[in-house]
C-alpha positions in Angstrom: -7.1 -9.0 0.3 -4.4 -8.3 -2.4 -1.0 -10.0 -2.5 2.2 -9.7 -4.5 5.5 -11.4 -4.0 8.9 -10.1 -5.3 12.2 -11.8 -4.5 10.5 -13.8 -1.7 9.1 -10.7 0.0 5.4 -10.9 0.2 3.2 -7.8 0.5 -0.5 -8.2 1.5 -2.9 -5.3 1.6 -6.4 -5.1 3.1 -8.3 -1.9 2.3 -11.4 -0.8 4.3 -13.7 2.1 3.6 -14.3 4.4 6.6 -17.8 5.8 6.4 -17.5 7.6 9.8 -14.6 9.6 8.5 -16.1 10.2 5.0 -18.5 12.9 3.9 -20.0 12.0 0.4 -22.0 15.3 0.3 -18.6 17.1 0.3 -16.9 14.5 -2.0 -14.7 13.2 0.8 -14.1 9.5 0.8 -11.6 7.9 3.3 -10.1 4.5 3.4 -7.7 2.7 5.8 -5.4 0.0 4.5 -3.5 -2.6 6.5 -0.2 -3.8 5.0 1.7 -6.9 5.9 5.3 -7.4 4.6 6.7 -10.9 5.1 10.2 -12.0 4.4 9.8 -15.5 3.0 13.4 -15.6 1.7 16.7 -16.5 3.2 18.4 -13.0 3.5 17.6 -10.1 5.7 16.2 -6.9 4.0 15.3 -3.5 5.2 12.5 -1.3 3.9 14.0 2.1 2.9 11.3 4.0 1.1 7.8 3.9 -0.5 6.3 5.0 -3.8 2.5 5.0 -4.0 0.5 5.7 -7.2 -3.1 6.7 -6.4 -5.8 7.1 -9.1 -9.4 8.3 -8.5 -12.5 7.5 -10.5 -11.9 10.5 -12.8 -8.4 9.1 -13.7 -6.7 11.9 -11.7 -3.4 10.5 -10.4 -1.1 11.4 -7.5 2.2 10.0 -6.4 3.5 9.8 -2.8 7.1 9.1 -2.2 9.1 9.2 1.0 11.4 7.4 3.4 10.0 4.3 5.3 6.4 3.7 6.2 4.6 5.3 9.2 8.0 6.7 10.3 9.8 3.4 10.3 12.3 1.6 8.2 11.9 -2.0 9.5 14.6 -4.7 9.1 13.1 -8.1 8.2 15.1 -11.2 8.8 14.1 -14.4 7.2 10.7 -15.5 8.5 9.9 -12.1 10.0 7.0 -9.8 9.1 6.1 -6.2 9.7 2.5 -4.8 9.7 1.2 -1.3 9.7 -2.0 0.6 9.0 -2.3 3.9 7.1 -5.0 5.6 5.1 -5.8 7.7 2.1 -8.7 9.9 0.9 -10.2 10.6 -2.5 -12.8 13.1 -3.8 -14.5 10.3 -5.7 -16.3 7.1 -4.3 -13.8 4.7 -5.8 -10.3 4.5 -7.2 -7.2 2.3 -6.8 -3.7 2.5 -5.6 -0.5 0.5 -5.7 3.3 1.0 -6.0 6.6 -0.2 -4.7 8.8 -0.3 -1.6 12.6 0.1 -2.0 14.4 -2.6 0.0 18.1 -3.0 0.7 20.0 -6.2 1.7 22.7 -6.3 4.4 25.3 -6.4 1.7 23.9 -3.0 0.3 22.0 -4.3 -2.8 18.9 -2.2 -3.4 15.8 -3.5 -5.2 12.1 -2.6 -5.5 9.2 -4.9 -4.4 5.7 -4.6 -5.7 2.9 -3.3 -3.6 -0.2 -4.9 -5.2 -2.7 -2.6 -6.8 -5.8 -2.6 -4.8 -9.4 -1.2 -5.2 -10.7 1.6 -3.0 -14.5 1.1 -3.2 -17.4 2.5 -1.2 -20.3 0.2 -0.6 -22.6 2.3 -2.9 -20.0 2.7 -5.7 -20.7 1.2 -9.0 -18.6 -2.0 -9.2 -15.9 -1.7 -11.8 -12.9 -3.8 -12.4 -9.9 -1.5 -11.5 
């Protein structure tokens, strides 16, 4: 489990390797990741967009940007949380990803919150500190 807190908004990520959807013989490795976003502050915020940075074992990088997450732009009032599950694939048996969500307050102020960088590891992958 990986956690980061920015301006009282806590993001927790739990990655999981999916062997049944992966095919190592074809260099296809698939992970799911569950994200929980919790508003531990005292003002309401809405998630507007995401910006992921994904790096594989060969240091190849890709970026994914877009509105919302899984087709939603959730509003989080103080004490509320939002959870979703998504996934990614790599052509190597390990890598890592992280990034930021853009949030907006009810008064219109925008700011970024950190998505903690987390490891994508297969059970057989050589353990490295990512």
